[in-house]
KOLZA-915587 format. One line per field, with one value per residue (C-alpha): residue number from 1; residue in three letters; y negated, z negated, x negated. Coordinates in pm, 1 decimal. Layout:
<rs>
seq [NUM / ...]
type [ala / ...]
py [Y / ...]
pz [Z / ...]
px [X / ...]
</rs>
This chain:
<rs>
seq [1 / 2 / 3 / 4 / 5 / 6 / 7 / 8 / 9 / 10 / 11 / 12 / 13 / 14 / 15 / 16 / 17 / 18 / 19 / 20 / 21 / 22 / 23 / 24 / 25 / 26 / 27 / 28 / 29 / 30 / 31 / 32 / 33 / 34 / 35 / 36 / 37 / 38 / 39 / 40 / 41 / 42 / 43 / 44 / 45 / 46 / 47 / 48 / 49 / 50 / 51 / 52 / 53 / 54 / 55 / 56 / 57 / 58 / 59 / 60 / 61 / 62 / 63 / 64 / 65 / 66 / 67 / 68 / 69 / 70 / 71 / 72 / 73 / 74 / 75 / 76 / 77 / 78 / 79 / 80 / 81 / 82 / 83 / 84 / 85 / 86 / 87 / 88 / 89 / 90 / 91 / 92 / 93 / 94 / 95 / 96 / 97 / 98 / 99 / 100 / 101 / 102 / 103 / 104 / 105 / 106 / 107 / 108 / 109 / 110 / 111 / 112 / 113 / 114 / 115 / 116 / 117 / 118 / 119 / 120 / 121 / 122 / 123 / 124 / 125 / 126 / 127 / 128 / 129 / 130 / 131 / 132 / 133 / 134 / 135 / 136 / 137 / 138 / 139 / 140 / 141 / 142 / 143 / 144 / 145 / 146 / 147 / 148 / 149 / 150 / 151 / 152 / 153 / 154 / 155 / 156 / 157 / 158 / 159 / 160 / 161 / 162 / 163 / 164 / 165 / 166 / 167 / 168 / 169 / 170 / 171 / 172 / 173 / 174 / 175 / 176 / 177 / 178 / 179 / 180 / 181 / 182 / 183 / 184 / 185 / 186 / 187 / 188 / 189 / 190 / 191 / 192 / 193 / 194 / 195 / 196 / 197 / 198 / 199 / 200 / 201 / 202 / 203 / 204 / 205]
type [met / arg / arg / phe / phe / val / ala / val / pro / leu / leu / leu / ala / leu / ala / ala / cys / gly / ser / pro / thr / arg / asp / leu / glu / gly / pro / thr / glu / pro / met / gly / asp / phe / arg / val / gly / his / ile / gly / val / val / ala / pro / asn / leu / gln / lys / leu / leu / val / ser / arg / asp / ala / thr / glu / asp / glu / trp / val / ala / ala / val / thr / lys / ala / leu / gly / asp / arg / phe / asn / arg / phe / gly / gly / asp / lys / tyr / tyr / his / ile / gly / val / ser / val / glu / ala / tyr / ser / leu / pro / pro / pro / ile / ile / pro / gly / lys / ser / ala / val / ala / leu / asn / val / thr / leu / trp / asp / asp / ala / ala / gln / thr / lys / met / asn / ala / glu / pro / lys / gln / ile / gln / val / ile / lys / val / phe / glu / ser / arg / ile / ser / lys / asn / arg / glu / gln / gln / leu / thr / gly / leu / ala / glu / glu / ala / ala / arg / leu / val / glu / val / trp / met / arg / glu / met / gln / glu / ser / asp / gly / trp / phe / met / gly / ser / ala / asp / thr / ala / leu / pro / ala / ala / pro / ile / val / ser / gly / ser / ala / leu / pro / ala / val / pro / pro / gly / gln / thr / pro / val / gly / glu / pro / leu / ser / ala / thr / arg]
py [7671.7 / 7352.2 / 7343.5 / 7653.1 / 7451.4 / 7145.2 / 7261.9 / 7434.5 / 7403.4 / 7546.2 / 7864.7 / 7818.0 / 8110.3 / 7986.9 / 8192.7 / 8110.3 / 8317.8 / 8636.8 / 8916.1 / 8945.2 / 9322.1 / 9311.5 / 9405.1 / 9723.3 / 9863.4 / 9891.6 / 10074.6 / 10002.1 / 9817.5 / 9985.8 / 9796.7 / 9969.1 / 10212.2 / 10065.4 / 10302.6 / 10180.4 / 10357.8 / 10182.2 / 9882.2 / 9703.7 / 9421.0 / 9218.8 / 8894.6 / 8791.2 / 8418.9 / 8400.4 / 8053.8 / 7943.9 / 7619.0 / 7349.1 / 7429.8 / 7808.2 / 8110.4 / 8346.6 / 8650.1 / 8873.3 / 8986.5 / 9342.2 / 9234.9 / 9057.8 / 9343.3 / 9594.7 / 9384.0 / 9296.4 / 9652.5 / 9792.1 / 9529.3 / 9596.9 / 9971.9 / 9956.3 / 9748.1 / 9906.6 / 10274.2 / 10259.0 / 10262.1 / 10586.2 / 10493.4 / 10705.5 / 10465.1 / 10362.6 / 10001.0 / 9883.6 / 9578.5 / 9377.1 / 9109.5 / 8861.9 / 8692.5 / 8339.0 / 8124.6 / 8131.5 / 7933.1 / 8086.9 / 7797.1 / 7870.2 / 7793.7 / 7430.1 / 7280.6 / 7135.4 / 7326.4 / 7566.0 / 7937.0 / 8006.9 / 8242.7 / 8214.0 / 8511.3 / 8569.4 / 8864.1 / 9059.4 / 9345.6 / 9615.7 / 9840.1 / 10174.2 / 10333.6 / 10028.1 / 9960.8 / 9589.8 / 9313.9 / 9225.4 / 8861.8 / 8693.9 / 8455.1 / 8553.5 / 8469.9 / 8242.5 / 8344.8 / 8102.3 / 8151.6 / 7858.4 / 7908.3 / 7569.5 / 7678.7 / 7969.1 / 8041.5 / 8066.8 / 8076.3 / 8411.5 / 8547.4 / 8647.7 / 8619.3 / 8972.3 / 8916.9 / 8593.3 / 8765.8 / 9061.2 / 8835.7 / 8634.4 / 8952.2 / 9092.0 / 8769.0 / 8754.2 / 9110.0 / 9013.1 / 8717.2 / 8945.7 / 9155.0 / 8839.8 / 8735.2 / 9080.1 / 9086.1 / 8738.5 / 8859.1 / 9162.6 / 8927.8 / 8667.6 / 8870.0 / 9221.8 / 9386.8 / 9744.4 / 9810.2 / 10184.9 / 10454.9 / 10358.8 / 10479.5 / 10780.1 / 10898.4 / 11018.9 / 11079.9 / 10767.7 / 10675.3 / 10649.0 / 10315.7 / 10209.1 / 9897.8 / 9734.4 / 9706.1 / 10066.1 / 10289.4 / 10668.6 / 10881.5 / 10812.2 / 11099.7 / 11373.4 / 11273.9 / 10907.0 / 10712.3 / 10543.0 / 10166.6 / 10051.1 / 9832.4 / 9789.4 / 9590.6 / 9227.6 / 8952.1 / 8684.0 / 8800.4]
pz [-4314.2 / -4177.6 / -3866.1 / -3735.4 / -3702.9 / -3531.6 / -3334.1 / -3047.3 / -2887.1 / -3114.1 / -3026.4 / -3154.6 / -3249.2 / -3277.4 / -3463.9 / -3196.1 / -2951.5 / -3130.2 / -3296.1 / -3205.9 / -3178.2 / -2941.3 / -2645.9 / -2824.6 / -2787.6 / -2409.0 / -2171.2 / -2213.9 / -1928.1 / -1867.2 / -1951.7 / -1733.8 / -1909.7 / -2256.7 / -2547.7 / -2902.6 / -3095.9 / -3431.7 / -3585.0 / -3841.7 / -4035.4 / -4304.5 / -4490.2 / -4682.6 / -4615.6 / -4661.7 / -4747.9 / -4855.7 / -4689.9 / -4760.1 / -4996.0 / -4989.4 / -5191.5 / -5272.1 / -5064.9 / -5135.2 / -4898.0 / -4925.0 / -4827.0 / -4515.1 / -4420.5 / -4455.0 / -4263.8 / -3974.2 / -3948.8 / -3925.3 / -3672.8 / -3448.4 / -3479.9 / -3390.1 / -3083.8 / -2948.0 / -3019.6 / -2725.2 / -2476.6 / -2365.9 / -2126.9 / -2080.8 / -2248.2 / -2612.9 / -2727.3 / -3086.5 / -3235.5 / -3509.2 / -3690.9 / -3965.0 / -4127.2 / -4202.0 / -4328.1 / -4397.9 / -4521.5 / -4666.4 / -4780.7 / -5030.0 / -4948.7 / -4937.0 / -4957.4 / -4616.5 / -4443.6 / -4166.8 / -4198.4 / -4035.4 / -4003.5 / -3826.2 / -3711.4 / -3544.9 / -3303.2 / -3136.4 / -2891.6 / -2855.6 / -2558.3 / -2722.3 / -2430.5 / -2371.8 / -2746.0 / -2680.8 / -2755.8 / -2480.4 / -2596.1 / -2699.2 / -2934.5 / -3155.6 / -3011.2 / -3240.3 / -3267.9 / -3441.1 / -3526.5 / -3652.4 / -3714.3 / -3705.0 / -3712.3 / -3936.7 / -4208.4 / -4521.8 / -4725.0 / -4571.6 / -4564.8 / -4865.8 / -4887.8 / -4759.9 / -4456.0 / -4376.0 / -4397.3 / -4185.8 / -3918.7 / -3891.1 / -3862.3 / -3590.9 / -3391.2 / -3423.8 / -3288.3 / -2996.3 / -2915.6 / -2926.6 / -2653.5 / -2455.0 / -2473.4 / -2369.5 / -2067.3 / -1969.8 / -1985.9 / -1777.0 / -1512.3 / -1524.7 / -1619.2 / -1503.1 / -1843.1 / -1862.6 / -1490.4 / -1513.1 / -1467.6 / -1552.6 / -1888.4 / -1958.7 / -2259.1 / -2493.4 / -2869.1 / -3081.2 / -3207.2 / -3580.6 / -3755.0 / -3974.5 / -4189.6 / -4323.3 / -4174.1 / -4224.8 / -3929.7 / -3919.1 / -3636.9 / -3291.2 / -3140.2 / -2958.0 / -2626.9 / -2720.6 / -2824.4 / -3164.5 / -3185.1 / -3270.1 / -3566.8 / -3797.7 / -3668.7 / -3767.0 / -3591.0 / -3732.6 / -3591.6]
px [12856.4 / 13003.7 / 12788.1 / 12968.6 / 13286.5 / 13139.0 / 12834.3 / 13015.8 / 13362.4 / 13625.6 / 13808.4 / 14160.8 / 14380.2 / 14734.4 / 14988.5 / 15242.8 / 15039.8 / 15138.0 / 14945.4 / 14574.5 / 14621.3 / 14918.3 / 14698.1 / 14587.3 / 14938.3 / 14916.0 / 14681.5 / 14311.4 / 14145.5 / 13807.0 / 13486.3 / 13228.2 / 12996.2 / 13057.5 / 13097.8 / 13051.7 / 12778.5 / 12747.6 / 12917.0 / 12700.6 / 12867.2 / 12689.0 / 12762.0 / 12447.6 / 12494.0 / 12871.0 / 13002.5 / 13348.5 / 13455.8 / 13709.9 / 13998.6 / 14000.7 / 14089.3 / 13804.1 / 13711.7 / 13414.3 / 13139.9 / 13269.7 / 13621.6 / 13497.1 / 13265.5 / 13549.9 / 13805.1 / 13572.5 / 13439.0 / 13792.5 / 13903.8 / 13601.9 / 13647.5 / 14017.3 / 13935.6 / 13618.6 / 13679.9 / 13924.4 / 13638.4 / 13474.0 / 13194.1 / 12883.0 / 12638.2 / 12610.6 / 12603.5 / 12584.2 / 12755.4 / 12584.8 / 12784.4 / 12702.6 / 13000.9 / 12882.4 / 13169.6 / 13542.0 / 13839.5 / 14156.9 / 14374.1 / 14651.4 / 15016.0 / 15131.0 / 14778.7 / 14676.3 / 14399.9 / 14310.5 / 14236.2 / 13903.1 / 13610.4 / 13273.5 / 13065.8 / 12730.3 / 12738.3 / 12458.0 / 12507.7 / 12242.3 / 12166.0 / 12087.7 / 11902.4 / 11681.1 / 11641.2 / 11692.1 / 11937.7 / 12180.8 / 12198.1 / 11873.3 / 12052.1 / 12345.9 / 12684.7 / 12884.8 / 13247.9 / 13483.8 / 13848.0 / 14053.3 / 14423.3 / 14588.8 / 14951.8 / 15032.1 / 15282.4 / 15071.4 / 15389.1 / 15483.8 / 15125.4 / 14922.5 / 14543.4 / 14481.2 / 14704.1 / 14521.8 / 14184.8 / 14296.4 / 14445.5 / 14124.1 / 13915.3 / 14143.6 / 14133.6 / 13754.3 / 13730.7 / 13953.7 / 13728.0 / 13423.5 / 13585.5 / 13670.5 / 13305.3 / 13182.0 / 13413.8 / 13297.2 / 12936.1 / 13027.5 / 13161.6 / 12884.7 / 12573.5 / 12655.7 / 12685.8 / 12821.8 / 12789.6 / 12728.4 / 12992.0 / 13347.7 / 13466.7 / 13683.1 / 13878.0 / 13602.7 / 13613.2 / 13581.9 / 13236.9 / 13170.1 / 13213.8 / 12923.4 / 12906.8 / 12594.7 / 12247.6 / 12133.1 / 12217.8 / 12251.2 / 12118.6 / 12256.7 / 12459.1 / 12262.3 / 12110.6 / 12079.3 / 11769.5 / 11801.1 / 11777.3 / 11426.0 / 11530.0 / 11830.7 / 12125.7 / 12131.6 / 12319.7 / 12090.6 / 11757.9]
</rs>
């Protein structure tokens, strides 16, 4: 959807900045009481933009779910939060042809205990890779890199909200077992001792 790439300031992910998962290799900086409960990724309105190779809804759901799981399973706070994502638009240009690799997501964070959304309106996350070697990267590598950078920007947004709006201000996290990763809008039962979310995850509500 073209409006995702013109409606708000662009968040550029330049290949020269290195791998979007580089920070996962070092120690994890705590994020308050945050612990991921469920990750729900959907793509019912997915649009291919510009000159792009094809990618299916299932491919985007799988790539974004894995990227979010790899990033957010690091945190072991004492309170569950759920992440709902809708993948809205993408561009995966082939080699040689001018174009920018890009993906746009809508993200909603849920407070499990309060059974409410943390953000009233979905957060738009945009990744646009201006400088990248599409000659050395195949379609799958492009897609994976965009998903990983989008997950990184989700964490950047969450930390900004922690600073500005006081999110995740309970007990500091500790090393707890990773939470399950769930894709799609249907959610299983929340782990014992937690209240289930009152409605299925959807980033577009």
